[in-house]
PDB file of N, H, CA, C and O in Angstrom:
ATOM      1  N   MET A   1       0.842  -1.175   0.000  1.00  0.00           N
ATOM      2  CA  MET A   1       0.000   0.000   0.000  1.00  0.00           C
ATOM      3  C   MET A   1       0.886   1.237   0.000  1.00  0.00           C
ATOM      4  O   MET A   1       1.896   1.290   0.702  1.00  0.00           O
ATOM      5  N   PHE A   2       0.501   2.230  -0.793  1.00  0.00           N
ATOM      6  H   PHE A   2      -0.319   2.188  -1.363  1.00  0.00           H
ATOM      7  CA  PHE A   2       1.255   3.472  -0.905  1.00  0.00           C
ATOM      8  C   PHE A   2       0.676   4.518   0.033  1.00  0.00           C
ATOM      9  O   PHE A   2      -0.530   4.761   0.038  1.00  0.00           O
ATOM     10  N   ASP A   3       1.532   5.127   0.816  1.00  0.00           N
ATOM     11  H   ASP A   3       2.512   4.930   0.812  1.00  0.00           H
ATOM     12  CA  ASP A   3       1.115   6.220   1.693  1.00  0.00           C
ATOM     13  C   ASP A   3       1.535   7.540   1.069  1.00  0.00           C
ATOM     14  O   ASP A   3       2.704   7.732   0.735  1.00  0.00           O
ATOM     15  N   SER A   4       0.591   8.441   0.913  1.00  0.00           N
ATOM     16  H   SER A   4      -0.359   8.285   1.184  1.00  0.00           H
ATOM     17  CA  SER A   4       0.885   9.755   0.341  1.00  0.00           C
ATOM     18  C   SER A   4       1.731  10.570   1.299  1.00  0.00           C
ATOM     19  O   SER A   4       1.551  10.480   2.514  1.00  0.00           O
ATOM     20  N   PRO A   5       2.661  11.371   0.767  1.00  0.00           N
ATOM     21  CA  PRO A   5       3.445  12.238   1.646  1.00  0.00           C
ATOM     22  C   PRO A   5       2.553  13.312   2.249  1.00  0.00           C
ATOM     23  O   PRO A   5       1.692  13.875   1.573  1.00  0.00           O
ATOM     24  N   MET A   6       2.769  13.583   3.512  1.00  0.00           N
ATOM     25  H   MET A   6       3.469  13.125   4.061  1.00  0.00           H
ATOM     26  CA  MET A   6       1.974  14.575   4.230  1.00  0.00           C
ATOM     27  C   MET A   6       2.901  15.480   5.034  1.00  0.00           C
ATOM     28  O   MET A   6       4.005  15.093   5.415  1.00  0.00           O
ATOM     29  N   GLU A   7       2.422  16.686   5.277  1.00  0.00           N
ATOM     30  H   GLU A   7       1.525  17.000   4.967  1.00  0.00           H
ATOM     31  CA  GLU A   7       3.194  17.640   6.076  1.00  0.00           C
ATOM     32  C   GLU A   7       2.218  18.573   6.792  1.00  0.00           C
ATOM     33  O   GLU A   7       1.125  18.840   6.292  1.00  0.00           O
ATOM     34  N   HIS A   8       2.613  19.061   7.948  1.00  0.00           N
ATOM     35  H   HIS A   8       3.501  18.844   8.354  1.00  0.00           H
ATOM     36  CA  HIS A   8       1.793  20.018   8.688  1.00  0.00           C
ATOM     37  C   HIS A   8       1.947  21.394   8.039  1.00  0.00           C
ATOM     38  O   HIS A   8       3.063  21.848   7.786  1.00  0.00           O
ATOM     39  N   CYS A   9       0.827  22.045   7.775  1.00  0.00           N
ATOM     40  H   CYS A   9      -0.080  21.676   7.980  1.00  0.00           H
ATOM     41  CA  CYS A   9       0.836  23.387   7.192  1.00  0.00           C
ATOM     42  C   CYS A   9       0.620  24.416   8.292  1.00  0.00           C
ATOM     43  O   CYS A   9      -0.402  24.389   8.977  1.00  0.00           O
ATOM     44  N   PRO A  10       1.582  25.326   8.463  1.00  0.00           N
ATOM     45  CA  PRO A  10       1.421  26.343   9.493  1.00  0.00           C
ATOM     46  C   PRO A  10       0.365  27.398   9.151  1.00  0.00           C
ATOM     47  O   PRO A  10      -0.078  28.126  10.038  1.00  0.00           O
ATOM     48  N   VAL A  11      -0.041  27.493   7.894  1.00  0.00           N
ATOM     49  H   VAL A  11       0.320  26.901   7.173  1.00  0.00           H
ATOM     50  CA  VAL A  11      -1.051  28.476   7.496  1.00  0.00           C
ATOM     51  C   VAL A  11      -2.443  28.013   7.889  1.00  0.00           C
ATOM     52  O   VAL A  11      -3.191  28.759   8.521  1.00  0.00           O
ATOM     53  N   CYS A  12      -2.805  26.768   7.515  1.00  0.00           N
ATOM     54  H   CYS A  12      -2.198  26.162   7.002  1.00  0.00           H
ATOM     55  CA  CYS A  12      -4.154  26.286   7.834  1.00  0.00           C
ATOM     56  C   CYS A  12      -4.185  25.499   9.138  1.00  0.00           C
ATOM     57  O   CYS A  12      -5.262  25.243   9.677  1.00  0.00           O
ATOM     58  N   GLY A  13      -3.014  25.111   9.654  1.00  0.00           N
ATOM     59  H   GLY A  13      -2.139  25.320   9.217  1.00  0.00           H
ATOM     60  CA  GLY A  13      -2.947  24.395  10.917  1.00  0.00           C
ATOM     61  C   GLY A  13      -3.355  22.934  10.828  1.00  0.00           C
ATOM     62  O   GLY A  13      -3.680  22.313  11.840  1.00  0.00           O
ATOM     63  N   GLN A  14      -3.337  22.377   9.603  1.00  0.00           N
ATOM     64  H   GLN A  14      -3.073  22.881   8.781  1.00  0.00           H
ATOM     65  CA  GLN A  14      -3.742  20.990   9.405  1.00  0.00           C
ATOM     66  C   GLN A  14      -2.663  20.221   8.654  1.00  0.00           C
ATOM     67  O   GLN A  14      -1.742  20.802   8.080  1.00  0.00           O
ATOM     68  N   MET A  15      -2.802  18.908   8.675  1.00  0.00           N
ATOM     69  H   MET A  15      -3.551  18.437   9.141  1.00  0.00           H
ATOM     70  CA  MET A  15      -1.939  18.068   7.849  1.00  0.00           C
ATOM     71  C   MET A  15      -2.472  18.124   6.425  1.00  0.00           C
ATOM     72  O   MET A  15      -3.677  18.001   6.205  1.00  0.00           O
ATOM     73  N   VAL A  16      -1.575  18.311   5.453  1.00  0.00           N
ATOM     74  H   VAL A  16      -0.596  18.411   5.631  1.00  0.00           H
ATOM     75  CA  VAL A  16      -1.985  18.357   4.058  1.00  0.00           C
ATOM     76  C   VAL A  16      -1.269  17.265   3.280  1.00  0.00           C
ATOM     77  O   VAL A  16      -0.140  16.892   3.596  1.00  0.00           O
ATOM     78  N   ILE A  17      -1.946  16.765   2.261  1.00  0.00           N
ATOM     79  H   ILE A  17      -2.863  17.068   2.004  1.00  0.00           H
ATOM     80  CA  ILE A  17      -1.378  15.732   1.393  1.00  0.00           C
ATOM     81  C   ILE A  17      -0.619  16.436   0.281  1.00  0.00           C
ATOM     82  O   ILE A  17      -1.145  17.354  -0.347  1.00  0.00           O
ATOM     83  N   LEU A  18       0.610  16.012   0.036  1.00  0.00           N
ATOM     84  H   LEU A  18       1.037  15.266   0.546  1.00  0.00           H
ATOM     85  CA  LEU A  18       1.470  16.685  -0.918  1.00  0.00           C
ATOM     86  C   LEU A  18       1.448  16.083  -2.326  1.00  0.00           C
ATOM     87  O   LEU A  18       2.106  16.608  -3.224  1.00  0.00           O
ATOM     88  N   ASP A  19       0.700  14.988  -2.536  1.00  0.00           N
ATOM     89  H   ASP A  19       0.166  14.562  -1.806  1.00  0.00           H
ATOM     90  CA  ASP A  19       0.660  14.408  -3.880  1.00  0.00           C
ATOM     91  C   ASP A  19      -0.521  14.961  -4.687  1.00  0.00           C
ATOM     92  O   ASP A  19      -1.150  14.240  -5.462  1.00  0.00           O
ATOM     93  N   GLN A  20      -0.805  16.238  -4.493  1.00  0.00           N
ATOM     94  H   GLN A  20      -0.294  16.823  -3.864  1.00  0.00           H
ATOM     95  CA  GLN A  20      -1.844  16.954  -5.221  1.00  0.00           C
ATOM     96  C   GLN A  20      -1.252  18.293  -5.644  1.00  0.00           C
ATOM     97  O   GLN A  20      -0.113  18.603  -5.295  1.00  0.00           O
ATOM     98  N   SER A  21      -2.001  19.075  -6.380  1.00  0.00           N
ATOM     99  H   SER A  21      -2.926  18.823  -6.664  1.00  0.00           H
ATOM    100  CA  SER A  21      -1.500  20.399  -6.755  1.00  0.00           C
ATOM    101  C   SER A  21      -1.696  21.372  -5.595  1.00  0.00           C
ATOM    102  O   SER A  21      -2.526  21.158  -4.711  1.00  0.00           O
ATOM    103  N   LYS A  22      -0.917  22.435  -5.623  1.00  0.00           N
ATOM    104  H   LYS A  22      -0.243  22.610  -6.341  1.00  0.00           H
ATOM    105  CA  LYS A  22      -1.054  23.474  -4.599  1.00  0.00           C
ATOM    106  C   LYS A  22      -2.442  24.097  -4.670  1.00  0.00           C
ATOM    107  O   LYS A  22      -3.037  24.410  -3.639  1.00  0.00           O
ATOM    108  N   ALA A  23      -2.958  24.279  -5.881  1.00  0.00           N
ATOM    109  H   ALA A  23      -2.474  24.024  -6.719  1.00  0.00           H
ATOM    110  CA  ALA A  23      -4.288  24.873  -6.058  1.00  0.00           C
ATOM    111  C   ALA A  23      -5.374  24.007  -5.421  1.00  0.00           C
ATOM    112  O   ALA A  23      -6.269  24.518  -4.748  1.00  0.00           O
ATOM    113  N   LYS A  24      -5.292  22.698  -5.638  1.00  0.00           N
ATOM    114  H   LYS A  24      -4.565  22.282  -6.185  1.00  0.00           H
ATOM    115  CA  LYS A  24      -6.288  21.795  -5.059  1.00  0.00           C
ATOM    116  C   LYS A  24      -6.207  21.817  -3.527  1.00  0.00           C
ATOM    117  O   LYS A  24      -7.235  21.834  -2.851  1.00  0.00           O
ATOM    118  N   CYS A  25      -5.015  21.816  -2.996  1.00  0.00           N
ATOM    119  H   CYS A  25      -4.180  21.802  -3.546  1.00  0.00           H
ATOM    120  CA  CYS A  25      -4.837  21.875  -1.548  1.00  0.00           C
ATOM    121  C   CYS A  25      -5.428  23.171  -1.007  1.00  0.00           C
ATOM    122  O   CYS A  25      -6.106  23.174   0.020  1.00  0.00           O
ATOM    123  N   GLY A  26      -5.163  24.273  -1.707  1.00  0.00           N
ATOM    124  H   GLY A  26      -4.611  24.271  -2.542  1.00  0.00           H
ATOM    125  CA  GLY A  26      -5.690  25.560  -1.279  1.00  0.00           C
ATOM    126  C   GLY A  26      -7.211  25.580  -1.230  1.00  0.00           C
ATOM    127  O   GLY A  26      -7.801  26.166  -0.323  1.00  0.00           O
ATOM    128  N   LEU A  27      -7.845  24.935  -2.210  1.00  0.00           N
ATOM    129  H   LEU A  27      -7.366  24.459  -2.947  1.00  0.00           H
ATOM    130  CA  LEU A  27      -9.301  24.851  -2.209  1.00  0.00           C
ATOM    131  C   LEU A  27      -9.806  24.002  -1.049  1.00  0.00           C
ATOM    132  O   LEU A  27     -10.772  24.366  -0.379  1.00  0.00           O
ATOM    133  N   GLU A  28      -9.152  22.876  -0.818  1.00  0.00           N
ATOM    134  H   GLU A  28      -8.367  22.580  -1.362  1.00  0.00           H
ATOM    135  CA  GLU A  28      -9.570  21.969   0.256  1.00  0.00           C
ATOM    136  C   GLU A  28      -9.418  22.587   1.637  1.00  0.00           C
ATOM    137  O   GLU A  28     -10.190  22.283   2.546  1.00  0.00           O
ATOM    138  N   HIS A  29      -8.426  23.452   1.798  1.00  0.00           N
ATOM    139  H   HIS A  29      -7.798  23.699   1.059  1.00  0.00           H
ATOM    140  CA  HIS A  29      -8.136  24.018   3.115  1.00  0.00           C
ATOM    141  C   HIS A  29      -8.503  25.496   3.214  1.00  0.00           C
ATOM    142  O   HIS A  29      -8.096  26.183   4.151  1.00  0.00           O
ATOM    143  N   ALA A  30      -9.275  25.981   2.240  1.00  0.00           N
ATOM    144  H   ALA A  30      -9.606  25.423   1.478  1.00  0.00           H
ATOM    145  CA  ALA A  30      -9.828  27.344   2.240  1.00  0.00           C
ATOM    146  C   ALA A  30      -8.770  28.446   2.320  1.00  0.00           C
ATOM    147  O   ALA A  30      -8.972  29.453   2.999  1.00  0.00           O
ATOM    148  N   CYS A  31      -7.650  28.258   1.634  1.00  0.00           N
ATOM    149  H   CYS A  31      -7.485  27.440   1.083  1.00  0.00           H
ATOM    150  CA  CYS A  31      -6.637  29.315   1.577  1.00  0.00           C
ATOM    151  C   CYS A  31      -7.150  30.423   0.668  1.00  0.00           C
ATOM    152  O   CYS A  31      -7.740  30.152  -0.378  1.00  0.00           O
ATOM    153  N   LYS A  32      -6.927  31.656   1.064  1.00  0.00           N
ATOM    154  H   LYS A  32      -6.448  31.876   1.914  1.00  0.00           H
ATOM    155  CA  LYS A  32      -7.356  32.802   0.266  1.00  0.00           C
ATOM    156  C   LYS A  32      -6.413  32.979  -0.923  1.00  0.00           C
ATOM    157  O   LYS A  32      -5.228  32.659  -0.822  1.00  0.00           O
ATOM    158  N   PRO A  33      -6.921  33.484  -2.045  1.00  0.00           N
ATOM    159  CA  PRO A  33      -6.048  33.766  -3.192  1.00  0.00           C
ATOM    160  C   PRO A  33      -4.906  34.688  -2.782  1.00  0.00           C
ATOM    161  O   PRO A  33      -5.108  35.655  -2.048  1.00  0.00           O
ATOM    162  N   GLY A  34      -3.722  34.383  -3.256  1.00  0.00           N
ATOM    163  H   GLY A  34      -3.557  33.598  -3.853  1.00  0.00           H
ATOM    164  CA  GLY A  34      -2.549  35.188  -2.923  1.00  0.00           C
ATOM    165  C   GLY A  34      -1.842  34.770  -1.651  1.00  0.00           C
ATOM    166  O   GLY A  34      -0.808  35.342  -1.305  1.00  0.00           O
ATOM    167  N   THR A  35      -2.381  33.777  -0.944  1.00  0.00           N
ATOM    168  H   THR A  35      -3.220  33.312  -1.225  1.00  0.00           H
ATOM    169  CA  THR A  35      -1.735  33.293   0.267  1.00  0.00           C
ATOM    170  C   THR A  35      -0.380  32.691  -0.085  1.00  0.00           C
ATOM    171  O   THR A  35      -0.281  31.866  -0.993  1.00  0.00           O
ATOM    172  N   VAL A  36       0.658  33.099   0.628  1.00  0.00           N
ATOM    173  H   VAL A  36       0.578  33.770   1.366  1.00  0.00           H
ATOM    174  CA  VAL A  36       1.984  32.529   0.422  1.00  0.00           C
ATOM    175  C   VAL A  36       2.005  31.150   1.071  1.00  0.00           C
ATOM    176  O   VAL A  36       1.769  31.015   2.272  1.00  0.00           O
ATOM    177  N   CYS A  37       2.288  30.136   0.271  1.00  0.00           N
ATOM    178  H   CYS A  37       2.479  30.245  -0.705  1.00  0.00           H
ATOM    179  CA  CYS A  37       2.278  28.762   0.763  1.00  0.00           C
ATOM    180  C   CYS A  37       3.690  28.338   1.178  1.00  0.00           C
ATOM    181  O   CYS A  37       4.588  28.294   0.338  1.00  0.00           O
ATOM    182  N   PRO A  38       3.896  28.027   2.452  1.00  0.00           N
ATOM    183  CA  PRO A  38       5.220  27.610   2.906  1.00  0.00           C
ATOM    184  C   PRO A  38       5.611  26.219   2.412  1.00  0.00           C
ATOM    185  O   PRO A  38       6.777  25.835   2.508  1.00  0.00           O
ATOM    186  N   LEU A  39       4.652  25.467   1.888  1.00  0.00           N
ATOM    187  H   LEU A  39       3.705  25.779   1.811  1.00  0.00           H
ATOM    188  CA  LEU A  39       4.938  24.116   1.391  1.00  0.00           C
ATOM    189  C   LEU A  39       4.944  24.050  -0.135  1.00  0.00           C
ATOM    190  O   LEU A  39       4.996  22.958  -0.700  1.00  0.00           O
ATOM    191  N   GLU A  40       4.892  25.184  -0.801  1.00  0.00           N
ATOM    192  H   GLU A  40       4.849  26.072  -0.342  1.00  0.00           H
ATOM    193  CA  GLU A  40       4.726  25.250  -2.250  1.00  0.00           C
ATOM    194  C   GLU A  40       5.687  24.353  -3.035  1.00  0.00           C
ATOM    195  O   GLU A  40       5.272  23.692  -3.987  1.00  0.00           O
ATOM    196  N   LYS A  41       6.934  24.324  -2.656  1.00  0.00           N
ATOM    197  H   LYS A  41       7.271  24.861  -1.883  1.00  0.00           H
ATOM    198  CA  LYS A  41       7.916  23.552  -3.436  1.00  0.00           C
ATOM    199  C   LYS A  41       7.741  22.040  -3.303  1.00  0.00           C
ATOM    200  O   LYS A  41       8.367  21.280  -4.042  1.00  0.00           O
ATOM    201  N   TYR A  42       6.908  21.600  -2.381  1.00  0.00           N
ATOM    202  H   TYR A  42       6.399  22.217  -1.781  1.00  0.00           H
ATOM    203  CA  TYR A  42       6.727  20.168  -2.168  1.00  0.00           C
ATOM    204  C   TYR A  42       5.552  19.564  -2.934  1.00  0.00           C
ATOM    205  O   TYR A  42       5.444  18.341  -3.026  1.00  0.00           O
ATOM    206  N   PHE A  43       4.665  20.407  -3.488  1.00  0.00           N
ATOM    207  H   PHE A  43       4.753  21.401  -3.413  1.00  0.00           H
ATOM    208  CA  PHE A  43       3.499  19.892  -4.196  1.00  0.00           C
ATOM    209  C   PHE A  43       3.867  19.390  -5.581  1.00  0.00           C
ATOM    210  O   PHE A  43       4.797  19.900  -6.205  1.00  0.00           O
ATOM    211  N   VAL A  44       3.137  18.392  -6.062  1.00  0.00           N
ATOM    212  H   VAL A  44       2.381  17.978  -5.555  1.00  0.00           H
ATOM    213  CA  VAL A  44       3.323  17.920  -7.429  1.00  0.00           C
ATOM    214  C   VAL A  44       2.685  18.916  -8.378  1.00  0.00           C
ATOM    215  O   VAL A  44       1.697  19.566  -8.038  1.00  0.00           O
ATOM    216  N   GLY A  45       3.249  19.032  -9.556  1.00  0.00           N
ATOM    217  H   GLY A  45       4.052  18.504  -9.832  1.00  0.00           H
ATOM    218  CA  GLY A  45       2.664  19.878 -10.579  1.00  0.00           C
ATOM    219  C   GLY A  45       2.762  21.358 -10.329  1.00  0.00           C
ATOM    220  O   GLY A  45       1.968  22.124 -10.876  1.00  0.00           O
ATOM    221  N   THR A  46       3.727  21.798  -9.505  1.00  0.00           N
ATOM    222  H   THR A  46       4.371  21.176  -9.060  1.00  0.00           H
ATOM    223  CA  THR A  46       3.857  23.234  -9.275  1.00  0.00           C
ATOM    224  C   THR A  46       4.490  23.879 -10.493  1.00  0.00           C
ATOM    225  O   THR A  46       5.283  23.248 -11.193  1.00  0.00           O
ATOM    226  N   GLU A  47       4.147  25.125 -10.747  1.00  0.00           N
ATOM    227  H   GLU A  47       3.503  25.637 -10.179  1.00  0.00           H
ATOM    228  CA  GLU A  47       4.633  25.834 -11.917  1.00  0.00           C
ATOM    229  C   GLU A  47       6.160  25.917 -11.919  1.00  0.00           C
ATOM    230  O   GLU A  47       6.773  25.815 -12.982  1.00  0.00           O
ATOM    231  N   GLY A  48       6.769  26.095 -10.784  1.00  0.00           N
ATOM    232  H   GLY A  48       6.270  26.177  -9.921  1.00  0.00           H
ATOM    233  CA  GLY A  48       8.217  26.185 -10.713  1.00  0.00           C
ATOM    234  C   GLY A  48       8.902  24.928 -11.214  1.00  0.00           C
ATOM    235  O   GLY A  48       9.899  25.000 -11.934  1.00  0.00           O
ATOM    236  N   ARG A  49       8.378  23.796 -10.840  1.00  0.00           N
ATOM    237  H   ARG A  49       7.568  23.738 -10.256  1.00  0.00           H
ATOM    238  CA  ARG A  49       8.963  22.534 -11.287  1.00  0.00           C
ATOM    239  C   ARG A  49       8.787  22.345 -12.790  1.00  0.00           C
ATOM    240  O   ARG A  49       9.708  21.886 -13.467  1.00  0.00           O
ATOM    241  N   VAL A  50       7.622  22.693 -13.315  1.00  0.00           N
ATOM    242  H   VAL A  50       6.874  23.066 -12.766  1.00  0.00           H
ATOM    243  CA  VAL A  50       7.356  22.526 -14.732  1.00  0.00           C
ATOM    244  C   VAL A  50       8.262  23.446 -15.536  1.00  0.00           C
ATOM    245  O   VAL A  50       8.849  23.014 -16.528  1.00  0.00           O
ATOM    246  N   ASP A  51       8.388  24.708 -15.131  1.00  0.00           N
ATOM    247  H   ASP A  51       7.911  25.059 -14.325  1.00  0.00           H
ATOM    248  CA  ASP A  51       9.232  25.649 -15.848  1.00  0.00           C
ATOM    249  C   ASP A  51      10.692  25.219 -15.821  1.00  0.00           C
ATOM    250  O   ASP A  51      11.387  25.314 -16.833  1.00  0.00           O
ATOM    251  N   ALA A  52      11.155  24.753 -14.681  1.00  0.00           N
ATOM    252  H   ALA A  52      10.591  24.676 -13.859  1.00  0.00           H
ATOM    253  CA  ALA A  52      12.537  24.315 -14.564  1.00  0.00           C
ATOM    254  C   ALA A  52      12.802  23.124 -15.463  1.00  0.00           C
ATOM    255  O   ALA A  52      13.855  23.052 -16.098  1.00  0.00           O
ATOM    256  N   ALA A  53      11.873  22.193 -15.529  1.00  0.00           N
ATOM    257  H   ALA A  53      11.018  22.251 -15.014  1.00  0.00           H
ATOM    258  CA  ALA A  53      12.025  21.028 -16.385  1.00  0.00           C
ATOM    259  C   ALA A  53      12.028  21.447 -17.846  1.00  0.00           C
ATOM    260  O   ALA A  53      12.813  20.912 -18.630  1.00  0.00           O
ATOM    261  N   ALA A  54      11.189  22.373 -18.231  1.00  0.00           N
ATOM    262  H   ALA A  54      10.552  22.807 -17.595  1.00  0.00           H
ATOM    263  CA  ALA A  54      11.138  22.843 -19.618  1.00  0.00           C
ATOM    264  C   ALA A  54      12.443  23.541 -19.979  1.00  0.00           C
ATOM    265  O   ALA A  54      12.945  23.364 -21.089  1.00  0.00           O
ATOM    266  N   ASP A  55      13.005  24.332 -19.062  1.00  0.00           N
ATOM    267  H   ASP A  55      12.597  24.476 -18.161  1.00  0.00           H
ATOM    268  CA  ASP A  55      14.278  24.996 -19.320  1.00  0.00           C
ATOM    269  C   ASP A  55      15.393  23.976 -19.529  1.00  0.00           C
ATOM    270  O   ASP A  55      16.233  24.143 -20.413  1.00  0.00           O
ATOM    271  N   ASP A  56      15.400  22.927 -18.722  1.00  0.00           N
ATOM    272  H   ASP A  56      14.717  22.791 -18.004  1.00  0.00           H
ATOM    273  CA  ASP A  56      16.418  21.894 -18.847  1.00  0.00           C
ATOM    274  C   ASP A  56      16.346  21.213 -20.210  1.00  0.00           C
ATOM    275  O   ASP A  56      17.377  20.885 -20.797  1.00  0.00           O
ATOM    276  N   LEU A  57      15.131  20.998 -20.715  1.00  0.00           N
ATOM    277  H   LEU A  57      14.293  21.264 -20.239  1.00  0.00           H
ATOM    278  CA  LEU A  57      14.958  20.326 -21.992  1.00  0.00           C
ATOM    279  C   LEU A  57      15.267  21.232 -23.173  1.00  0.00           C
ATOM    280  O   LEU A  57      15.717  20.759 -24.217  1.00  0.00           O
ATOM    281  N   SER A  58      15.033  22.523 -23.020  1.00  0.00           N
ATOM    282  H   SER A  58      14.668  22.908 -22.173  1.00  0.00           H
ATOM    283  CA  SER A  58      15.237  23.433 -24.136  1.00  0.00           C
ATOM    284  C   SER A  58      16.703  23.862 -24.299  1.00  0.00           C
ATOM    285  O   SER A  58      17.072  24.424 -25.330  1.00  0.00           O
ATOM    286  N   HIS A  59      17.512  23.605 -23.314  1.00  0.00           N
ATOM    287  H   HIS A  59      17.212  23.148 -22.477  1.00  0.00           H
ATOM    288  CA  HIS A  59      18.931  23.955 -23.369  1.00  0.00           C
ATOM    289  C   HIS A  59      19.785  22.711 -23.157  1.00  0.00           C
ATOM    290  O   HIS A  59      20.288  22.482 -22.057  1.00  0.00           O
ATOM    291  N   PRO A  60      19.954  21.893 -24.224  1.00  0.00           N
ATOM    292  CA  PRO A  60      20.745  20.670 -24.032  1.00  0.00           C
ATOM    293  C   PRO A  60      22.162  21.006 -23.608  1.00  0.00           C
ATOM    294  O   PRO A  60      22.785  21.942 -24.109  1.00  0.00           O
ATOM    295  N   GLY A  61      22.642  20.221 -22.680  1.00  0.00           N
ATOM    296  H   GLY A  61      22.136  19.460 -22.273  1.00  0.00           H
ATOM    297  CA  GLY A  61      23.925  20.494 -22.057  1.00  0.00           C
ATOM    298  C   GLY A  61      25.051  19.880 -22.743  1.00  0.00           C
ATOM    299  O   GLY A  61      26.195  20.035 -22.315  1.00  0.00           O
TER     300      GLY A  61
END
């Protein structure tokens, strides 16, 4: 059985599942638009990760 990664969020005060998008987590935990997420880099599908991966592919080393 696979256990999803989880972490305590200091903004909402709850445990959040990290194998979802930041947007979905924000909806589930009622984060207001523009809220700075302290766990942002840990979510799957974050814009930063996608952009970094695209940059790596567009500039062969």
